[in-house]
N, C-alpha and C positions, 0 to 999 in steps of 0.2 A: 504494500500500500504506500502510495506517495504521501509524504508528510506535508502538511499545509500549515503555514503560520496564519493564525487568526488574530484579529484585532478586537480586544475587549475594551469597552469604555463605559464609564458610569455617566449617566445623564440625570438631570434633576427630575423630580416628580412632575414638574410642569411639562416635561417632554414625554409623558406616558403615551401620548397619541402615536408615537413612533413605533409602538409595538402592536397597534391595533390589528393590522392585517395578519400578523402571526398569531395573535391571541384568537382571532376569529377562526383560524385554521385549527387551533387547539380546541376551541369550543365545538367545532364541527366534528372533530375526532371523537370527543367525549359523547356527543349526541348520537354518534353512529355505533357506540359500543353495543354489541348484540345482547338483547334481552335486558338491558339496564332500565329499570323502571323510572329513572329520572331523565331519560333521554329527551323527552319533550320539553321538560322544564329547562334543561341545558340549552336546547336548540333555540329557545325564545330569549335567552340571555343576550343583553346588549353590552357592547364595550363601554358605553357611557355609564351604565350601572356598575360594571366591574371597576371602572376607574374611580368612581365615587366611593365604592366600597373600600378599595385599597387606600385612598386618601383618608377616609374616615377612620379606618383601622389604625393607621399610623399616626393619627393626630396625638400629639403629646409624646410621641416616640420618634421613629425615623423610617424612611422609605428609601430603598436603594433600587435603582433601575439600571440594569446592565444590558447593553446591546453588544452583539457580536457580529462582525462583518468579515468578509474574506480578506480585506485589506483596509488600511487606514484611509479615511476619506469617503468610504462607501456610505451612501445615504441609507439605502435599504438594508436592514439587518437580516442575517440568516438565522439568528437565534436571539433569545432574550432570557433574562432571569430577573424576576422581581422578588425582593426580600423585604420583610418589614420587622420592626420591633414595636410592639404595642406600648402604651403608656405604662403598663404593669411590668414590662421587661420581657414579654414572651416574644421570641424570635421565630419567624416562619419563612420558609421558601414558599412564597404565595403562588407563583406561576412561573413555569419554565417551558420553553418550546424550542426545538431545533428543527429546521427544515429537513425533511426526510433525506434529501440528497447529501446532507452533511452529517448525518448520524453515523456513529462508528469512528469518528475522527477525534474524539475526546472533547468536543465542544461542550456537551452537557456536563460531563464530569468536571471540567475546568470551571465552568460557571457555578456549579454547586459548591465546589471547594472554595472558590472566591467568596461566595455568599456566606459560607460557614465561617471563613476567616473574618469577614466584615461583622458578622454577629458576635464573634468572640471579642474583637477589638471594641465593640460597642457595649460589651458587658451583658449580653442577653442572658436571662436566667434560664431559658430553655431554647431548644432549637427543634423545630418540627416541620413536617410537610404533610399535607393531606393528599391522599391518592384515591381516585375513584375505585371502588371495591373490585370491579372486574378488570381493571387496568393492570394486568399481571406484568407486562414489560416494564411499566413505571415502578411497580413494587420491587421487582428484581434490581432495577437500576439504583433506586434509593437505598435498598438494603446493602448493595455493594459499597455504598458510601458511608455506611455505619448507622443508618436509620433502622430502627426495629419497631414492630408493632407494639403499641402500648395498650390501646383499647380498640374495640370495634364498636362503633356507634351505629345503631340500627335506627332507621326512620320508618314510620308507619306510612303505608300508602293505601288508599281506599281500594285500589286495583287488586291488591293481594289480600284484603281483609277476608277472613273466614275460610281461607284455603287450607 
């Protein structure tokens, strides 16, 4: 495999819109998970709502937005990683996506390691990531980086009630 040098850069929360196209691809991926009872809800999610959610969550804490491109100066990112620390000190890798063409080149691993280092330097009391239940590739990816399941949160859906 040919090694490729990637350019990682942090931008301010005011530039969250730069991840919109990639975030929408991530949303569409989650909405297409087979048999996932929340697919319809995810498919209706808007970037404006997610942006507002991230900004609200980090209020009183911090928000880090990292863009990855194939070379310095590229406007369109091939990957991103958004990390937050809440006012209470809880750190989370909130959202991360790598264009399929660039998967397997270490971009996601490097982004998460950089996010964890940022959380460490900011004194985060905890470091977590939420993964959709049926997203086994993401589960394996994060487990390779030291994340382990702590709890399994179940949500009731009317669709499955009484079965």
